[in-house]
Structures are given as structure tokens and as C-alpha cells.
C-alpha positions as CSV (number, residue, x, y, z in Angstrom):
1,M,72.0,49.6,-71.5
2,K,70.7,48.2,-74.8
3,K,70.5,44.7,-73.2
4,I,68.5,46.0,-70.2
5,G,66.1,47.8,-72.4
6,K,65.7,44.6,-74.5
7,Y,65.0,42.5,-71.4
8,S,62.5,45.0,-70.1
9,F,60.6,45.0,-73.3
10,T,60.5,41.2,-73.4
11,F,59.2,41.1,-69.7
12,F,56.5,43.6,-70.7
13,L,55.3,41.5,-73.6
14,V,55.1,38.3,-71.3
15,V,53.0,40.1,-68.7
16,V,50.7,41.5,-71.4
17,G,50.4,38.1,-73.0
18,A,49.4,36.5,-69.7
19,F,46.8,39.1,-69.0
20,I,45.3,38.7,-72.4
21,S,45.2,34.9,-72.0
22,V,43.4,35.1,-68.7
23,W,40.9,37.6,-70.0
24,T,40.2,35.5,-73.0
25,Y,39.6,32.2,-71.0
26,S,37.4,33.9,-68.4
27,T,35.4,35.6,-71.1
28,F,34.9,33.0,-73.8
29,F,35.2,29.6,-72.0
30,D,32.9,27.8,-69.4
31,K,33.6,28.2,-65.7
32,Q,32.4,26.5,-62.5
33,D,30.0,28.5,-60.1
34,V,31.3,28.9,-56.6
35,I,28.7,29.4,-53.8
36,T,29.9,30.8,-50.5
37,I,27.7,29.8,-47.4
38,K,27.7,32.3,-44.6
39,E,26.5,31.1,-41.1
40,K,23.8,33.4,-39.8
41,Q,24.3,32.0,-36.2
42,P,27.5,30.9,-34.6
43,I,27.7,27.2,-33.6
44,R,26.5,26.6,-29.9
45,Y,28.4,24.1,-27.8
46,A,27.0,22.2,-24.9
47,A,28.9,22.7,-21.6
48,L,29.8,19.2,-20.4
49,S,31.0,18.7,-16.9
50,T,34.6,17.8,-16.7
51,D,34.4,16.0,-13.4
52,G,31.5,13.6,-14.1
53,E,28.9,15.4,-11.9
54,T,25.2,14.9,-12.7
55,A,22.1,16.8,-11.7
56,L,20.7,14.1,-9.5
57,P,18.7,15.3,-6.4
58,D,20.3,15.2,-3.0
59,L,18.4,12.6,-1.0
60,T,20.5,12.6,2.2
61,Y,18.1,14.9,4.0
62,A,15.1,12.5,3.3
63,A,17.2,9.5,4.4
64,E,18.3,11.3,7.6
65,K,14.7,12.3,8.5
66,S,13.2,8.8,7.9
67,I,15.7,6.1,8.7
68,N,15.3,6.3,12.5
69,T,11.5,6.1,12.2
70,V,11.5,2.8,10.4
71,V,11.7,-0.4,12.5
72,H,12.5,-4.0,12.0
73,I,9.6,-6.5,12.8
74,A,10.2,-10.1,13.7
75,T,7.3,-12.5,14.1
76,Q,6.9,-16.0,15.5
77,S,4.0,-18.4,15.2
78,V,3.3,-22.0,16.2
79,R,0.7,-23.9,14.2
80,G,-0.4,-27.5,14.3
81,G,-0.9,-29.9,17.2
82,G,-4.3,-31.5,18.0
83,W,-6.2,-31.4,21.3
84,S,-8.8,-33.6,22.7
85,S,-11.8,-32.1,24.5
86,G,-12.1,-35.2,26.8
87,N,-15.6,-35.8,25.4
88,P,-15.6,-38.7,23.0
89,F,-18.8,-37.5,21.4
90,L,-17.4,-34.1,20.7
91,D,-14.1,-35.5,19.5
92,E,-15.9,-37.8,17.0
93,F,-18.4,-35.3,15.8
94,F,-16.0,-32.3,15.4
95,G,-13.1,-34.4,14.3
96,M,-10.8,-33.3,17.2
97,R,-9.0,-36.7,17.6
98,G,-5.4,-37.3,16.9
99,Q,-2.2,-35.4,17.7
100,Q,0.0,-33.4,15.3
101,Q,3.4,-32.0,15.9
102,P,3.3,-28.2,16.2
103,Q,5.4,-26.2,13.7
104,L,7.3,-23.1,14.4
105,S,7.2,-20.3,11.8
106,Q,9.2,-17.1,11.8
107,G,8.8,-14.0,9.6
108,F,10.3,-10.6,9.1
109,G,9.2,-7.2,7.9
110,S,9.3,-3.5,8.5
111,G,7.2,-0.9,10.2
112,V,7.0,2.9,10.6
113,V,6.7,4.8,13.9
114,L,3.7,7.1,14.0
115,T,3.7,8.4,17.6
116,E,6.3,9.1,20.2
117,D,4.7,6.6,22.6
118,G,5.0,3.7,20.2
119,F,2.1,3.3,17.7
120,I,3.5,1.6,14.6
121,V,2.0,1.0,11.2
122,T,3.0,-2.1,9.1
123,N,1.4,-4.5,6.6
124,N,-1.2,-6.9,7.7
125,H,0.6,-9.8,5.9
126,V,3.7,-9.1,7.9
127,I,2.0,-9.9,11.3
128,D,-0.8,-12.2,10.1
129,D,-1.1,-15.3,12.2
130,A,1.8,-14.3,14.5
131,Q,1.6,-15.1,18.2
132,N,4.7,-13.1,19.1
133,I,5.7,-9.8,17.5
134,K,9.0,-8.2,18.3
135,V,10.0,-4.6,17.2
136,I,13.7,-3.7,16.8
137,L,14.4,0.0,16.6
138,N,17.2,1.5,14.5
139,D,19.3,1.9,17.7
140,N,18.9,-1.9,18.3
141,R,16.5,-1.6,21.2
142,E,13.9,-4.4,21.2
143,F,10.3,-4.4,22.4
144,E,7.5,-6.8,22.5
145,A,4.5,-5.5,20.5
146,R,0.8,-6.0,20.8
147,L,-1.6,-5.9,17.9
148,I,-4.0,-2.9,18.0
149,G,-6.0,-3.8,14.8
150,T,-5.8,-5.0,11.3
151,D,-7.4,-4.2,8.0
152,P,-7.0,-7.0,5.4
153,S,-8.8,-5.0,2.7
154,T,-5.9,-2.5,2.6
155,D,-3.2,-4.8,4.0
156,I,-2.6,-2.4,6.9
157,A,-2.1,-3.2,10.6
158,V,-1.3,-1.1,13.7
159,L,1.0,-2.3,16.5
160,K,1.9,-0.7,19.9
161,I,5.1,-0.9,21.9
162,E,5.7,0.5,25.4
163,A,8.2,3.2,24.7
164,E,8.7,7.0,24.9
165,N,10.3,9.8,22.9
166,L,10.6,7.8,19.7
167,S,11.5,9.3,16.4
168,V,8.3,9.9,14.5
169,I,7.8,10.2,10.8
170,K,5.7,13.1,9.3
171,F,2.8,12.5,6.9
172,G,3.2,13.7,3.4
173,N,0.5,14.0,0.7
174,S,0.4,11.1,-1.8
175,E,-2.2,12.9,-3.9
176,S,0.4,15.6,-4.8
177,L,2.9,13.0,-6.1
178,Q,3.9,13.3,-9.8
179,I,5.2,10.8,-12.3
180,G,9.0,11.0,-12.3
181,E,9.3,12.4,-8.8
182,W,12.1,11.0,-6.7
183,V,11.3,8.9,-3.6
184,L,13.1,6.6,-1.1
185,A,12.1,3.2,0.1
186,V,13.3,2.6,3.7
187,G,13.1,-0.9,5.3
188,N,14.9,-4.1,6.2
189,P,15.2,-6.3,3.1
190,F,16.7,-9.8,3.7
191,N,17.1,-8.8,7.4
192,L,19.5,-6.0,6.4
193,T,18.4,-3.3,8.8
194,S,18.1,0.3,7.9
195,T,18.4,0.0,4.2
196,V,17.6,2.9,1.9
197,T,17.0,2.7,-1.8
198,A,16.0,5.4,-4.3
199,G,13.8,5.5,-7.4
200,I,11.1,7.5,-9.1
201,I,7.3,7.4,-9.1
202,S,6.6,5.4,-12.3
203,A,2.8,5.2,-12.0
204,M,-0.2,5.9,-9.8
205,G,-3.4,4.2,-9.0
206,R,-2.3,0.7,-9.8
207,N,-4.9,-2.1,-9.2
208,L,-3.0,-5.4,-9.2
209,R,-5.8,-7.6,-7.8
210,I,-3.4,-9.3,-5.4
211,N,-5.5,-8.7,-2.3
212,R,-8.0,-11.5,-2.0
213,D,-10.1,-9.8,0.6
214,Q,-13.8,-9.4,-0.4
215,M,-13.7,-5.6,0.1
216,A,-10.1,-5.1,-1.1
217,I,-9.0,-1.6,-1.9
218,E,-6.0,-1.3,-4.3
219,S,-4.7,2.0,-5.6
220,F,-0.9,1.4,-5.4
221,I,1.9,3.9,-5.9
222,Q,4.3,2.2,-8.4
223,T,8.0,3.0,-8.1
224,D,11.3,1.6,-9.4
225,A,12.9,1.9,-5.9
226,A,14.4,-1.5,-5.1
227,V,12.1,-3.4,-2.6
228,N,12.7,-7.0,-1.5
229,P,11.3,-9.4,1.0
230,G,11.6,-7.7,4.4
231,N,10.7,-4.3,3.0
232,S,7.0,-4.9,3.5
233,G,5.6,-2.4,5.9
234,G,8.4,0.0,5.5
235,A,8.3,3.6,4.5
236,L,8.1,5.2,1.0
237,V,9.1,8.9,1.6
238,N,9.4,12.0,-0.6
239,Q,12.4,14.3,-0.9
240,Q,11.4,16.0,2.3
241,G,11.5,12.8,4.3
242,Q,7.7,12.6,4.7
243,L,5.7,9.4,4.5
244,V,3.8,9.1,1.2
245,G,3.2,5.3,1.3
246,I,3.7,1.9,2.9
247,N,5.8,-0.5,0.8
248,T,3.7,-3.6,0.3
249,A,4.4,-5.6,-2.9
250,I,6.8,-6.3,-5.7
251,A,6.2,-7.5,-9.3
252,S,8.4,-10.5,-9.6
253,R,8.6,-14.0,-11.0
254,T,11.5,-14.9,-8.7
255,G,10.4,-13.5,-5.4
256,S,13.0,-10.8,-5.5
257,Y,13.0,-7.3,-6.9
258,T,12.9,-7.1,-10.7
259,G,12.1,-3.5,-11.5
260,Y,8.8,-2.5,-9.9
261,S,7.5,-2.1,-6.4
262,F,4.2,-1.0,-5.0
263,A,3.1,1.0,-1.9
264,V,-0.2,1.8,-0.3
265,P,-0.7,5.6,-0.6
266,V,-0.6,7.5,2.7
267,T,-4.1,8.9,2.0
268,I,-5.4,5.4,2.6
269,V,-3.0,4.6,5.4
270,K,-3.9,7.7,7.5
271,K,-7.6,6.9,7.5
272,V,-7.1,3.2,8.3
273,V,-4.7,3.9,11.1
274,N,-6.9,6.6,12.7
275,D,-9.9,4.2,12.6
276,L,-8.0,1.3,14.1
277,M,-6.6,3.4,16.9
278,E,-10.0,4.9,17.7
279,F,-12.5,2.1,17.0
280,G,-10.4,-1.1,16.7
281,E,-12.0,-1.5,13.2
282,V,-11.9,0.4,10.0
283,Q,-15.1,2.4,9.3
284,R,-15.6,1.5,5.7
285,A,-17.7,4.0,3.7
286,L,-19.6,2.6,0.7
287,I,-21.3,4.3,-2.3
288,G,-23.4,1.3,-3.2
289,V,-22.4,0.8,-6.9
290,N,-20.9,-1.9,-9.1
291,I,-18.1,-0.2,-11.2
292,S,-15.5,-0.7,-13.9
293,D,-13.1,1.5,-15.8
294,V,-14.3,3.3,-18.9
295,N,-12.9,1.6,-22.0
296,A,-13.1,2.4,-25.7
297,E,-16.2,0.3,-26.1
298,I,-18.1,2.0,-23.2
299,A,-16.9,5.4,-24.4
300,D,-18.2,4.7,-27.9
301,K,-21.5,3.4,-26.6
302,L,-22.1,6.4,-24.3
303,E,-20.6,8.9,-26.8
304,L,-18.1,10.2,-24.3
305,E,-15.5,12.7,-25.3
306,N,-12.7,11.0,-23.5
307,V,-11.9,7.3,-22.6
308,E,-11.7,7.9,-18.9
309,G,-13.9,7.9,-15.8
310,V,-15.7,5.2,-13.7
311,Y,-18.6,3.4,-15.4
312,I,-21.6,2.5,-13.2
313,A,-22.5,-1.1,-14.2
314,G,-25.0,-1.7,-11.3
315,V,-26.8,0.2,-8.6
316,P,-28.3,-1.9,-5.8
317,E,-31.7,-0.5,-4.6
318,D,-30.6,-0.7,-1.0
319,G,-27.5,1.4,-1.5
320,A,-26.6,5.1,-1.0
321,A,-26.1,5.8,-4.7
322,Y,-29.6,4.6,-5.6
323,D,-31.2,6.8,-3.0
324,A,-29.2,9.8,-4.3
325,G,-30.4,9.3,-7.9
326,I,-27.4,7.7,-9.6
327,K,-28.3,5.2,-12.3
328,V,-26.8,2.4,-14.4
329,D,-24.7,3.8,-17.4
330,D,-23.7,6.9,-15.5
331,V,-20.0,7.7,-15.5
332,I,-18.4,9.2,-12.4
333,I,-15.8,11.9,-13.3
334,N,-15.4,13.8,-10.1
335,V,-15.6,13.0,-6.4
336,G,-15.2,15.6,-3.7
337,G,-13.7,18.0,-6.2
338,V,-11.1,15.5,-7.4
339,K,-11.1,14.2,-11.0
340,M,-11.7,10.5,-11.3
341,K,-10.1,8.6,-14.2
342,T,-10.1,5.0,-13.0
343,S,-12.0,2.8,-10.5
344,A,-8.8,2.5,-8.4
345,E,-8.8,6.3,-8.0
346,L,-12.5,6.2,-6.9
347,Q,-11.8,3.5,-4.3
348,E,-8.9,5.4,-2.9
349,K,-10.9,8.6,-2.6
350,I,-14.0,7.0,-1.0
351,S,-11.7,5.1,1.4
352,Q,-10.9,8.4,3.0
353,Y,-14.5,8.9,4.2
354,R,-16.5,7.4,7.0
355,P,-20.2,6.2,7.0
356,G,-22.5,9.1,7.4
357,D,-20.3,11.5,5.4
358,D,-21.8,13.5,2.5
359,V,-19.8,13.6,-0.7
360,E,-20.4,15.5,-3.9
361,I,-20.2,13.2,-7.0
362,V,-20.3,14.5,-10.6
363,I,-21.4,12.1,-13.3
364,I,-22.0,12.2,-17.0
365,R,-25.4,11.1,-18.2
366,D,-26.6,11.4,-21.8
367,G,-23.7,13.7,-22.6
368,E,-24.5,16.1,-19.7
369,K,-22.8,16.7,-16.3
370,K,-24.9,16.2,-13.2
371,Q,-24.0,16.6,-9.6
372,F,-25.4,14.4,-6.7
373,T,-24.9,14.5,-3.0
374,V,-24.4,10.9,-1.7
375,T,-24.6,10.0,2.0
376,L,-22.2,7.2,2.4
377,R,-23.1,4.0,4.3
378,N,-21.4,1.2,6.2
379,K,-21.4,-2.5,5.3
380,H,-24.7,-3.0,7.1
381,G,-26.4,-0.4,4.9
382,D,-26.8,2.4,7.6
383,T,-24.7,5.3,8.7
384,E,-23.7,4.1,12.2
385,I,-20.3,3.4,13.5
386,V,-19.6,-0.4,13.0
387,K,-18.8,-2.5,16.0
388,D,-17.5,-6.0,15.2
389,N,-18.7,-9.3,16.8
390,Y,-15.6,-9.4,19.0
391,A,-16.5,-6.1,20.7
392,V,-19.8,-7.5,22.0
393,L,-18.3,-10.4,23.8
394,G,-17.3,-8.4,26.8
395,A,-14.0,-10.0,27.8
396,E,-10.3,-9.3,28.1
397,F,-7.7,-12.0,27.5
398,E,-4.1,-12.9,28.0
399,L,-1.8,-15.6,26.6
400,I,-1.1,-18.6,28.9
401,G,2.5,-19.4,29.9
402,K,4.5,-22.5,29.2
403,V,4.2,-23.8,32.8
404,E,0.4,-23.6,32.7
405,K,0.3,-25.3,29.3
406,Q,2.4,-28.2,30.7
407,N,0.3,-28.5,33.9
408,L,-2.9,-28.7,31.9
409,E,-1.4,-30.7,29.1
410,I,-2.5,-28.3,26.3
411,R,-0.5,-26.7,23.5
412,N,-2.5,-23.5,23.0
413,G,-5.1,-21.2,24.4
414,I,-6.0,-17.7,25.7
415,K,-7.3,-17.0,29.3
416,I,-10.2,-14.8,30.2
417,I,-8.8,-12.3,32.8
418,K,-11.8,-9.9,32.8
419,L,-15.4,-10.7,32.1
420,N,-18.0,-7.9,31.6
421,K,-21.5,-8.0,30.3
422,G,-21.6,-9.6,27.0
423,K,-22.1,-12.8,25.0
424,L,-19.5,-14.9,26.8
425,K,-20.9,-14.1,30.2
426,E,-24.4,-14.8,29.0
427,A,-23.3,-18.1,27.6
428,G,-21.9,-19.1,31.1
429,L,-18.1,-18.7,30.6
430,K,-16.3,-17.6,33.8
431,K,-13.1,-15.7,34.6
432,G,-10.1,-17.9,34.3
433,Y,-11.5,-20.1,31.5
434,I,-8.9,-20.9,28.8
435,I,-10.3,-21.0,25.3
436,T,-8.4,-23.5,23.2
437,N,-10.7,-24.0,20.2
438,V,-13.4,-22.0,18.4
439,N,-15.5,-23.9,15.8
440,K,-12.8,-26.6,15.7
441,K,-10.0,-24.1,15.0
442,P,-7.1,-24.0,17.5
443,I,-6.7,-20.6,19.2
444,Y,-3.1,-19.5,19.8
445,D,-3.6,-15.8,20.6
446,V,-6.3,-13.1,20.8
447,A,-5.9,-12.3,17.0
448,D,-6.9,-16.0,16.2
449,F,-10.0,-15.7,18.5
450,K,-11.0,-12.4,17.0
451,K,-10.7,-13.7,13.5
452,E,-12.8,-16.8,14.1
453,I,-15.5,-14.8,15.9
454,E,-15.7,-12.2,13.1
455,N,-15.8,-14.9,10.4
456,A,-18.4,-17.0,12.2
457,T,-21.9,-17.4,10.8
458,G,-24.7,-18.9,13.0
459,G,-23.7,-20.7,16.2
460,I,-20.2,-20.6,17.7
461,L,-18.7,-23.5,19.6
462,V,-16.1,-22.6,22.2
463,E,-14.0,-25.4,23.8
464,G,-11.5,-25.0,26.6
465,I,-10.4,-25.8,30.1
466,Y,-10.4,-24.2,33.5
467,P,-7.3,-23.9,35.6
468,N,-8.4,-26.7,37.9
469,G,-8.4,-29.1,34.9
470,E,-12.2,-29.0,34.3
471,L,-13.0,-29.4,30.6
472,A,-15.9,-27.3,29.3
473,Y,-17.5,-26.2,26.1
474,Y,-20.1,-23.6,25.3
475,V,-22.3,-22.7,22.3
476,F,-23.8,-19.3,21.6
477,G,-24.9,-17.2,18.7
478,I,-24.0,-13.7,17.4
479,D,-27.0,-11.4,16.6
């Protein structure tokens, strides 16, 4: 018992000693501060998909709605080959002597069906200079197409095939498109029919200056949907499968797609198509101004709040803008209730009107907004519907066949099958006459004839032959 008591006392002294040591150290010696950080908010974790799914849009509906409305276009043209008029004086004077071997050229592109009975829109450059145009539908049916009209200034053309109950595309609204919106390009690149590619709208109102026509209108939709040779004339559609543009060009140093493609917006396409179908020619409306985009220098000079709008650099005195009161150094900021930031946007908007239409234009002048009503005019300076030179000739034509070419020993020409009152009849031409040359240019089809007549200035020389072999030429003028 004495031993247990001794051990207990010893243990007690050890515990007391330890306690005293700890108390002494913590009281009289330095110690390290310890800071505890308490999270006010719990950590939030992103929920990642475990099966690799992404939030991309479902474009199958748009593809299904549009793919059967896009057609494959194959063209064929023959160029070259001289022809003698049989008159040595004419041959010497107009340089018609000598023979050249004709050359066969083939081309391919795409088109979009607009009506159940076969009206089709495509690019002008797809069918330019073609004598034969073939349309292949998505179900592999083939049709010969005839050219209804062209508009080089917008690179749009309209064809017609004899068919019924065709799949038709619906028009969308290109003005409602937004940067980043998904679209599909549908066409036939590299002759690969019924090809669909996807991308987003990457820019609007692009003016690339690739159209060399004197009255060119460029306000392209820019996308990153893959477009290649053969896609030209095909459809650019939104997620509802509606047509918002006609694929027209690519930006490339190689000739193939390298990241950007461009389409004519449907707001321009609709107007051009309607005019070509109704009048055979686009009724171009003009304000009568020389314009440029507002840049930093112009904005500083005119003390503008923003570097945007369309600067008026010139106002011809015989134009619509001059009569309305618009002046040099005015800046157009709104047309028809739509804000204008660039000259390309202004061109696109005005292209939707016809001569004689009134349009409200808001400008900034001396720091103040002013509104004018401008009555738009045609290329002749009035408000009438324009009728081209070809329309006043009063004739209908058809292509001549191989047998007739061989019998008459000619390589090209178009025959008059109907002759009404007009310039040709007044000049002495008769039904059955085959026109082979106009102003020294060989005529292979009606489109060639129309082009030469429309581009003619002053007198027009028509050379040809009658079915009995009689050579004849005629000269007349266009008022």
C-alpha cells in the first residue's frame, strides 16, 4: 500500500510539472499566430456532360426543307470560228476573214427553285455566255432551261424549265439575320450534288468590289459555311430552311474555300427576280448621289458623334436627291426607317425600290437631323419603267439546228421566227432570216444578240443569211 501511495504521489507531481511548463511557455515565450479562413460560399462545380454532347443547333429540319429545292446547273458554250459574209468589201472592212476552230466550254453551278412551274434563280456568272443550259433536279430528272433574264449588277439570273409540282423554297428575311446565327449552304460543289455545309453569319453588308459592272450593287452576307466552285447560285438558308441568300463568291488565293464565303442577300434577290419575271429587266432605282462611307477624318470634319453613316460627296443637278434638297457634305443615317451605317447598306436598301417610288431619307447637316422625301428615278433620269433596246426590235428567235448549219455552211446564228412592228422590220429584215453576227461579234444564241444590242452605241450592223442561201446585211440605229 505504501508503494502504491508513493507511485500515485510521483505521478501527481509529473502532471503538475507538465501543466506548469506548458503554462509558463505559453505565457512568457513568443508564439505563431494561426488564422482560420472560413468559406462564405461553398465551391460551385460546372456540370460537364459525360457523353460528349454539345449544345449545337439541330439543322436537320433546315436541310430537309431546302435540299430538294436546290438544283444542279450544267452549261455548254461554243466560242470561236470565223465566218465570211460573202462580200469582200465587208470582210476587209470589218475584219471578218479567216477561220478559227470553235472551242467547247462547259460549266457547272447551282440554282434554287422559286415556283412549282419551274422558275429558278441562279448567279449570272453561272450561265453567262452559255448556249445550252441543263437543270438537274435532286431526284435526277433533267430539263433544258431557257434564260428569262439576267442582272449583271447583282450577279443574279432567272431560268425557266417546263415542269410541274416542283419543291419550292420559302423566302426568309436577310435583314433580320444576326452575327453568329447558324446558316446552311446548299449546292453542288465540285459536281457533288446535294451537298449541305453549315456555318455562322460572320459579317453583313460586305462590299468586295468583285463585280465589275458599272452599276454593281454589293452588300454580301459573309459566312464561314464551306462554299466551293459549283456552289455558286445555290441557297443560303436559315434554321427554318428559308432562303436568306444566294451563294456567290469565296475569298480564296487557291480557288477553293479557305474560310469565308459570300451570298447575295434575299432582299436584293427578291426584287431582281420579280423585275426579271415581270419586265425582263431590272427596274433600277437611283437617288442621284456620289457616296462613300463615313471615316474618322470625315466624322472629325463634320463634327459627327459617331463614325458611321453614308457621306454625300456629290449631288448631280439632274438627279432625284438634288431636287429633294440634299446637298454635298450631308450624311445619310436612315432610309425608309432603317438605320444606315455604310454605303453598302444604302445600296442594298435602295435596290429594293423601283423608279417612281418615294422614300424617306434622314440626313445630318450641321449637326442637326433633317428629313427629305426623295422620288427615285431610273437610269434615264425619269420615273418611267425602263424598256431595253432589245424590247423595241419586235422579233422572236430560235436556235438553228446542226443540219441547217451544215446546209448553209455556217457555225452559229439565231433565226427570226416571228416579226412584229419594230426596228428589225423597219430595217428590212424578214421572217426566216438567220442573224450570224452583230457589229462583228458572232451570235450563238439569243442572249448574245440581246447583249450586243443593249451594249450598242450608234449604228448597228447585222449580218446573216436566209434559208435559201442568200447573204444579207442590214444597218439601223437605236433611238
